[in-house]
N, C-alpha and C positions, 0 to 999 in steps of 0.2 A: 790760753793757759798753759806753760810748760805743763807736762806729763812730770811728775814727781816717782824718781825710784826709789820702793820701798825695801831698802835692807832686808834679807832673807835667808834662813839657814834652814836646810836639813835637819830633820833628830839626827843622822850618821854625825851630824857636824859637832852636836851636842855634846862635851864630855860627861863620859860618865862615869862618877858622882859627877854632877851639876856644882861648880865651885862656886866655894863657898860668897867670893866677891862677886859672883853673876846677880843680879838680882832677875828674878824671876815674876815677872807680872800676869796674874790671869786677868779676862775682860772679860767673862761668860758673865752670865746671871746667878744669883746664889743657888737657884735649884740645882746650876751643873754642879758649881764649885761643891757643895756637897754631895755630889755623885762621887767625887774623885777629883785629885788636882794633884801637881808636880810636890814632890816635898817641900817645903821651903819655901813657897809663893807667897804673891801679898797678891791681896785679891781687892780689886778695883773694877765693878762693873765697867762695860767702855761707856754706859748712859752716866756715868758718874765722874771719868776721869776727868771732863774740864772742870770741872771744881774740884777734886783732887789731884789735880795733878802736881801739887807741891811735894805728895807724898811720895813721888818718884824720884829716888834719888839724880841727882844729874851731874853727878860727880862718878859711877859707874854705868856700866853695860848693863844694859835692860834687855831680856827677854822676851817679848807678850806673845801670847797664847789665847785662844778660844777654843772655842768649839774643830773648826775644820781649817782657820786661816781668813777670811773674811773680815769678822769683826778686828783681828788683832793687826791687819796690815792699815786698817785708818788708826787705830789706837798706834801703832808704828809709824805713819805719818806725821801723827799729832804730835807727838813727843819728838821726833825729830824737828818738825817746827822751833820746838821751845828750846831747844839745842840740848836734845838727851839723845846720848848714843845709845838709840834703840834697833832691836834688830826682831823679825815677824817670824814666827817659829811654822814652817809650811807645813801643811796638814794637820793645823792646831793639833788637840786632843787625843783625836782618831790619829793622826802619824806615830803620836808619841806611845799610845797603847800599843797599835801594830807592830810598830818595832821591838817590842817585850820592854819598854820602860815601864817601871815603876809607878801606878797614883796611888796615893792615901786619901 
């Protein structure tokens, strides 16, 4: 089986503020979401993504993140297979916070 390349971006590669046309998808669990998330993000836990994938716009780029980048990499691969222009946020919310970026 061919190895799928996961499109990934570092926090520094994400414009600040996040452009309105960029969909930000948080695939963490409910308690993680409640503890702080990227402003404007859509919340669909990874375990729900297969049944809720139609909620993710296919006509815009999607920035996917989780806590450290593992779950979001899986979500990015899944969305890419569905034809979505998805990109994984390297380091997840940890890297976002360490870069001094705001959570709400």
